[in-house]
C-alpha positions in Angstrom: 27.1 6.6 -16.6 26.3 10.3 -16.4 23.9 10.5 -18.9 21.7 7.0 -17.7 21.4 9.1 -14.3 21.2 12.2 -15.4 17.6 10.7 -17.3 16.9 8.5 -14.8 16.6 11.3 -12.3 14.8 13.8 -14.7 11.8 11.2 -15.7 11.6 10.0 -11.7 11.1 13.7 -11.0 8.2 14.5 -14.8 6.8 11.0 -13.3 5.8 12.2 -9.8 4.9 15.7 -11.3 3.1 14.7 -14.4 2.3 11.4 -15.4 1.2 9.8 -12.0 -1.0 11.2 -9.7 -1.1 8.3 -7.3 2.0 7.3 -5.0 2.4 4.1 -3.4 5.0 4.7 -1.4 5.6 7.5 0.9 9.4 7.6 1.8 11.2 9.5 -1.8 14.9 7.5 -0.8 12.7 4.0 -1.8 11.0 5.3 -4.2 14.0 6.7 -6.6 15.7 3.1 -5.3 12.7 1.0 -6.8 12.2 3.9 -9.6 16.0 3.3 -10.3 16.4 -0.3 -10.2 13.8 -0.8 -12.5 15.6 1.6 -15.0 19.0 -0.6 -14.3 16.7 -3.8 -15.4 15.4 -1.6 -18.3 18.8 -0.9 -19.6 20.0 -4.4 -19.4 17.0 -5.7 -21.1 17.5 -3.2 -23.8 21.2 -4.8 -24.2 19.9 -7.8 -24.1 17.4 -7.2 -27.0 19.7 -5.6 -29.5 21.8 -8.8 -29.0 20.2 -11.3 -29.4 17.3 -9.2 -32.4 20.8 -8.0 -34.0 23.3 -11.0 -33.7 21.5 -14.1 -33.3 18.3 -12.4 -36.0 20.1 -10.6 -38.5 18.1 -7.7 -37.9 19.7 -4.0 -39.2 20.2 -1.7 -35.9 18.0 0.7 -36.7 15.6 -1.9 -36.2 16.5 -4.2 -33.6 16.9 -0.5 -31.3 12.8 0.7 -32.7 11.4 -2.8 -31.4 13.9 -3.0 -28.0 12.5 1.1 -27.7 8.8 0.0 -27.6 9.3 -3.4 -25.6 11.5 -1.6 -23.0 9.6 1.7 -22.6 6.2 -0.7 -22.0 8.1 -2.6 -19.5 9.2 0.7 -18.0 6.1 1.9 -18.0 4.4 -0.8 -16.7 6.6 -2.0 -13.7 6.9 1.6 -12.3 3.4 1.9 -12.7 2.5 -1.5 -10.7 4.7 -1.2 -8.2 5.2 3.0 -7.5 2.4 5.0 -8.9 -1.0 2.9 -8.4 -3.2 3.5 -4.5 -2.3 1.1 -2.2 -5.0 -2.1 -1.2 -7.7 -1.0 0.8 -7.9 -3.0 3.8 -10.3 -5.3 4.4 
């Protein structure tokens, strides 16, 4: 739990500093909360994918981990880009 929280905080700081230029939310607390919820959803998705790929489909754990990592990476990046780090809509 401590490592997950430390990693989440580190990724958040790197994301706002070097990855994403545009921020949708002005309040850091609400932005970090949504960032954390996406991270927790990614963790749940990882666990689910590892179970399905390894126990249901019988793939080797290492291959399951590789596939799950790629899918969750795309999920996390896509959700964070869509919900947090894109320009707000322009009023018409």
